[in-house]
N, C-alpha and C positions, 0 to 999 in steps of 0.2 A: 885459757890455758892455765892461768894461775889457780883459778877456782877448782879445776879438775886435777891439777898437778901434772899436766902433760907437757911433753917437749913439743917443739914446733912440728917436728916430723910426725909425732903421734897425733897431734891435732889435725894436721893436713890429711893423714890417712883416715882418721875418723870422719872428717868432713866428706871425703871421697866416698867412703863406704855408705854414709848416710844418703848421699845424693844418688848413688847407684842402686840403692835398695828399692824393691818394688813399693809403690805407694798404695796406701789404703784408699779405697773410694769412700767418699762420704755418702752415707745412706740418706736419702731424702733431699739431696741438693737438687733444686728445681728452679728454673727461670721461666718467668711468664713471657709469652709472646703476644704481639699485637698486630692486627692487620693494618698496614699503613696505606692501603689503597693502591691505586694505579700509580706507576712511576710517572713523574712529570717530564722525564727525558728518556731518550732511547738508551736503555742500560747496556746495549751491545756496544755503545761508544763511550762507556763510562771512563775508561782510562784516558781516552782522548780528551774528554770534557775535563777531567781532573788536571791534565797537563795544561790545557788552555787556561783554566782558572788559576793555576800556579803561576803561569807566565804573566797573566794580568796582575797578580799580586806582586810579583817581582818587579814588573815595570812600574807599578805605582810606588813601590818602595824606592826604586832608583830615582824616580822623578821628584820624590820628597827628600832625597839626600840620605836615605837610610841604608 
């Protein structure tokens, strides 16, 4: 605010306008992908598996007094 000589209200409004403005897309931005092979678990039950793993981790933490 001091560098630009803005009031708080002006700075907030400028930040809102900047955030609401359409973003330019980066030309040439690309991500490589890799074949990771067959899934080792039935992915249709992925959320259930994640819950079970989280439960096991919490139980281990409780037994260790964490």
